Every structure is written in structure tokens, then in C-alpha cells.
N, C-alpha and C positions, 0 to 999 in steps of 0.2 A: 628177476632173471632166473629161469629154471636151468639147472645144470644136470646133464646126463653124462656120466663118465664111463669110459671103458679103457682098457689098457692096450695101447697100440703096439708096444714092444720097442726093441732097440732101434735106433736110427740106422736106416739102411745107407749104403754108399750112395752118395748124391751125384747127380749129373747136371750138366749145363742146362739152364732153364729153357731157353728158347732156341739154341743153335748148336748143331752138331754136325759133323761131317759123315759119320758112319750111319748105316741103316740097321736099327735094331728091330728084329722080328717080334711080332706079338704072339707067336706061338712057335712050336717046333716044327710046324708043317706049313711053310709059307713059300710064296714066290714073290719076287721083287717086281714092282710096277713102277713106271716113271713117276717122279715126284716123291721119292722115298716112301712109297706106299708099301704096306704089308698086307697081303691078302690071303685069306684062307684058300688052300688048294682043294678043299672038299666041295667047293662049288655049292649048289643049292641043297645038298644033303645037310648042310648046317641048319637048315630050317627045321629039321626034324630031330635035332640033337643039341646038346648043350654047347654053347660057344666055348672056345678056348681063350681064357683070359691071359693077360700078360704075365710074365714070370714073377713080377713083383706083387701081383694081386694076392690078397689074403681073404679067405672065407670069413664072412662076418661072424663075430662072436655072439654069444647069447645076448649080451647087453646091447650090442649094435642092432641085432634083430629086434629086440624089445623096443628100441628107439624108432626103428624103421616101421614098426606096426602102429605107432601112435597116429591118431586121426589128424592132429594138428602139430606140426613141427616148427611153426614160426616162433620167434622170440625165445629160442632155446640154444644152448651150446652143447654140441655132441662130441666134438673132437677132443682128443688129448694131444699133448705135446709129442715131439719126436722122440723123447726118452720116456714116454708114458706118463708125463706129468699131467696132473689134473688142471684144467683150464681155469683161470680167473678172468672174469668178464672185464673188458677195457673200461667199462663204466665205473668199476670199482677203483681204478687208478686215479686218485685225486691228490691234489697238493694243497695242504692247509696254508693259511695266511703266514703262519710262523715258518713253515718250510719254504714258501715262496720268498720271503724276505731273506732267508739264509742262502737261497740259490742266487738271488740278485747280488748279494754281498760277496759271493764267492768268484765273481768275474769268470764264469765257466766258458771255455772255448769248445767248439764242436766241429766235427767233420762229417760229411755225408758222402758215402761211396756207393753210388748206384751201379748196378750192372748193365742198365739200359735206360734210355729215356725215349720220349716221343709218343708213348701210349697214354691213354687216360689214367690207368692205374698208377703208373710211376709219377705222372704229373700231380695227381691228387695226393699221393704219399708225400711228395716234396712240399706241397701247399700246407698240409697239416703239420709237418715238421717245422717249417719256417714260421708258421703262424705261432706255434707254441713256444718255439725258441725266442721269438721276438717278445712274446708276453712276459718272459722271465729274464730278459736282458742277456740271453746266451748268444755269444758271437760265433757265427759260422766262419772258420778260417780256411776251410777247404771243402770243395764240392766237386766231385768227379763223376764221369760217366764212362764206363768201360765198353759201352757199345757192343755187348755180347761177346767180348773177347776176354777170356780169363787171364791171358798173359798180360794184357793191359791192366786188368783189375789188380793183379799182383803188383805191377809197377805203380799203379795209383796208390795202393795201400802202403807201399814202401815210401812213396813221397809224402803221404799224410804222416807217416811215422816220424819224418824229419821235423814236421811242424809240432809234433807232440801235443795233439788236442787232448782235452780232458775227457771227451766222450766221442764215440763214433756210432752212427747208425748206418747199417749196410745190409745188402742182400748178396750173399755169395753166389757168383755165377756157377762155379764148380767147387763144391765143398771140399773135395780132395785136394786139388792143386793149389787153392788159395789158403788152405788151413794154415800153413807156415807163416804167411804174411799177417793173418789175423792174430795168431798166437804171439808174434813178435810185438804187435801193438799192445795186446793184453799184458805181456810181461813188462812193457814199458810204462804201465799204469794207466792206459786208456780204458775207460769203461765202454764196453761194446753191447749194443742192442742189435739183434739181428731182425730182419724182416723175413718172415716165413719159415726159415730153418737156419740152424747154426752150421758153421764149418765143421768138417770132420774131426773128431777126437777132442772136441772142446766140451767142457762141462759147465753147466749153469752154476752160478755162485762162486765159481773158481776162475774160469776163463772168460766168461761173459755174463752179462746181467740177466737178460731175458730174451725170449723170442716172441714176437707179436705177429699174429696171423689171423686170417678170417677163419670162421668155423667151416673148414673145407668139407667135411663129411656132411654137415648140414646143408651146405651149398648144393651138393649132389642130390640130396633128398628133395630139396626144393624144386630143382628143375625136373626131377622125375614126376613130381606133382603137377607141374605146369604142362609137361608133355602129355600126361594122362588126361588132364582137363581139355587140352586142345584136341585130343583124339577121341574124346568121348569115352575113355576107358578101355579102348581096344585097338589093336593094330599091330603091325610089324615094324620094328625099329632097328637102327644101327647105332653104335657108339664110335665116335671118332676121338680117340684119346691120345694124350701125349705119351710117346713110347718110352722115353728114358725114365729111370727110377727116380722120381722127384716127389718128395713127400706130400706136398699140398695138392698137386694134380692127382697123385694116387688116391688120396682121400676123397677128392671129388668124384672120381670114377666109382670108387667102392661105395660111396653113399648113394649114388644114382642106381647102381646095380641092386644094392640091398633094399632100397625103397621099392623098385619095380617088383622084386621077388616077394616082398612082404605084403604089398598093398594092391598090386595090379596084375592079377593072374591072367587077364585077357590081353595084356600087352606082352608080345614076345620079342625078346632081344635076339635077333637072328644072326647078327654078325658084329664083331668088334674089330676095329682096325686102327693101328697106330701110325702116327706121323712123327717125324724128327724135326723138320723145319716148318714152322707154322705158315710161312709164306708159300709153301708148296701144298698146303692142305687141300686146296681145290682139286688137285690131281688125285689125292687119295680119296676124297669124297666122290669124285667122278668115277673112279674105279669101283667103289662100292655100288654106286647107282647103276653102273653097267651090269654088274653081276646080279644085283637085287633091284630090278627096275620097279617092282611093286611096293617098295618100302613106303610107309606112311610118315616116318619121321626119323630125325637123327639128333643125337647128343654131340656136342662139341665141348672140348675142355675149357675154352675161353672164347672171347669175342673174335680174335683174329681168325682162328680156324672156322668159327661159326660163319663168318663172311665168305670163307672158301666153300663151305658147304652150301651156302646160299647161291653162290655163283655157279657151282656145279649142278645144282637143282635147276637153275634157270636154263642152262645149256642143255640139260637132259630133257627139257620140255615139261618139267614138273610145274603144277599149279600151286600157288600159295594156299589155296583152299584144301588141297589134297595132300600137301607135304609140309610138315612142321619141323622147324629147327629150334633147339633149345640150347643154351649155353650158360657158362659162368661169366661174370664181369659185365657191368652195365657201361659199355663203351658207347661213344656217340654214334658210331656207324651202325651198331646193331640197334640202338635206341631209335635211330631214324628209320631203319628198315621195319622195325616193329610198328612205329607210328604210321607208316605207309601200308601196313598189312602185307609186307613182303617176306613171307616165310618164317621170320623170327617170331615164335609164339610165346616163349617164356625165357626168363633170365634169372639166374641166381646171383645176386649182386653182393660183392664185397663192399666194405665201407672204407676205402683207402685213405680218405682224409682223416677219419677217426682213428685208423691204425697209425697214421703218422703222428697225431696228437699223443696217443698213448706211448709210442716210442720215445718221443721227446720227453715226456713226463718220467718214464721209467729211467732214462739215462741221467736226467737231472737229480732224481731222488737218489739214485745209486751213488752219484758223485758227492752228495752231502751225507752219505752214510746211512741211508734208510734202506732197510731190507725190502727186497722186491720179489715178486713171484717169478718163477722161471719161465712160465708159459702163460701168455695173455692172449685171449681170443676175442674177436668181434663177431657178434651174431650176423648171420646172413639175411638177406632180404629177398623175398620172392617177388618178382616183377612180371606183370603181363600188361597188355595194352590198357586195361582199365585203370591201372594205378601207375602208369608210366610217368606222367607229368609229376605227380606227387613223389615218386621214387627218385626221379632225377634231382628234384630240389633237395630231398633228404641226403642224397649221396654227394652231390657236388656243391651244396651249400650256396646255390645261386639260382636265379630264375631260369626257366626252360628256354632254350633258344627259340627264336621266331620260326625257324625252319621246322623244328620238330612240332611246335605248337600248331603251325599251319597244317602240317600233315595229319595231325590228330584231328583237327577240325574238319578236314576236307575228305577224309577216307572213312 
């Protein structure tokens, strides 16, 4: 595994992952559109000038640009951790026979506090966690779902604290508001492994064990490649990004932008627009297509807004042959759309099952006193229709559904 490192800087203030009530503008010059849209008020003049990136955007460093210029970015890890930590590949997190015996003899108890459930990413995370916990005889004594409500997540964490588990794996919905609850668990002796990013003010090795994440910068670069391939290396495109300042989605967007700038001079990013609620992303995408009807393609932060972009393109009368959507996360809906040749041209996939396995291993190792790395990353996987079936098997660890296989065979 090749590792390319760059310093990301200090952890920014974190926001709720998928749900928020306010509208955050993507620039200082915006107007509000229904569906929490944020639209440039410069209209088509944006095609002849640089786009205004969101406030949290950082210009790529020299090392980032060096990575973005590489011909092949598959099977590498580019991202650093939220505190600037160098990433360790998840494949390096192994448990020896001696360690496994000690883990089983320790009668470890675990809790899982999810911020949300119901999507393919979270379900695969759970599957990986439970599979590895079962392998080492770790008992899950509490499993919660905050359903996008940080107040409920705080309550969930407080309830988990009463059970006093040995280890906790969790993703903070709001790193600021939930920090106190996580700190209380850590002070009570629970070893915490975070998915994607830590709660605010917590330090690795002191307050928590590790953060496990996909290589988000690499994900962004992968789908820039897929979009460029689908467009034949030229065209005008838009980016539909997650507006709040959330580390992993920031990294995806920044990787996408850096790769376009470094490798594809004939693809012009003409507008970038943010969304707050992914369930309203169709309205944001529709507003983009109304203002820029001749767009050739669109980036979406993950699979849910990508389906919103697909729906907006269909309503706008776009043809799948002339308009391409790319996104992060290999969810079943976007996979089926890709199989049917319906707009989805490329996907940068996380490996959530493998992330869950790594999280379980790190927590167990920390509990028996083994030193663990503060930031662990899983390499991304570039997916297009030609490798879709193979990629689904690799990501989901099961056979491709009959529906998707039939679509691949008939289209």
C-alpha cells in the first residue's frame, strides 16, 4: 500500500452530518432557493471566472497537488487525520493469535452508538463490527440509533454510560454538542473508537483510541477521474456539496477539485452549490440545472444527493447519454441506476464493512493494552459500470443482487 501524506491542520468545528435546520451559504454572495439551496447570484458570469468555494475550503498544498497529478491514484492513501496524523492502512491492523486469546479471556463488553441507520453505509459498518466482535467473543451490551438527532445521541451515550461498557464505537452527529457525553464515557474508563471524526476537544491516546475513516481525499480524486472518463476529458460540470463544515465530506470535495485542476484542464467547474438536508438535494440540483441548462455533469457528496441530482436531471429533460452524475458511496440505489445506464457514471466507494472490522480490532487491542495508531484509513475504490458487479462483491462481501445483475445483462 502506497501512502502519500500531507498535513491537514487542526480539526475544525464539526457540524451535524446529515441534518440541520439552518441554511448555510456556500459563498458570501448567495440567494436562497427552495429546498435549502444556495445559488450564486452572479448567474452565468460564473462560467468565465473562478467559482466561489465554501468557507471551509482550503487551497491544496504542494503535496496534495503532487498526489493529484499522479496518473494512477488507485490503491493509495492520501488523507491525513483530523489532527494532521499520518494515516495507517486498515490492512495493517491485525490481531495475533496470542492477542486474540487474551481478548477472549478478557470477557470484553462493547457498545455501538450510531448517529443514523437505514442506509447501506451504516448497515455495512454494523455488519463489519458485529462480525469481528463475534470472532473474538466480545459481547455487545448496548446498540443505539440517534436517528439524526444529537439530543437523542447525548441521551443514548448517557444511557450507555450506565451500562459501563469496556469499549464504544460511535460516530458523533455533532462533535460540539455530544463532546461532553463522550468525555464522560472516556473518563469512566470506556475505550472509544470513532467513525470518521472525533468529538470536539478530544485527543487521541488520551480521550479516545483511534479514528477510522475512508480515504476521503482519494475518494474525491477517484470520482474526478470517473467523471473525466465519462465526458471524454472535456465539458462543463457542477459540484453539489454538503454545506456544513464536516471533515470527511470536506476532504471529498477538495480531492475532487484538486484532481480536476491538476489533470483535466478541459473540464470546467462552472458552479458549486451546497445543500443542508440530503433529502432536499433534488431541489438544489434542479436550481443548478435551471441556471446552467447546458451542464455536462455533476458531482454529489454521496449517494443520497446523487439520486437527487439524477431525479432533477430527469425532470429537466436531460439524457443519460449527455449528462453524467458521479458520487461517493456505493449504495444500492446508485448501483442499480448505474447498471441501468441511468445518469450515474462513476462512484468513489468507501469500504464500510472493512472499516467496521478495523474499528472492532482497534477497540479490542486498546482494551488489552496494545498501542494503536490514532488515525486509520481504508483505501477508496473507483467504480464504473465495467467493474460494478466485481466492486459490489468486494464492498458488500456477498453476491450481486438479481435485480442489478439483470440490469447489467440487459442494458
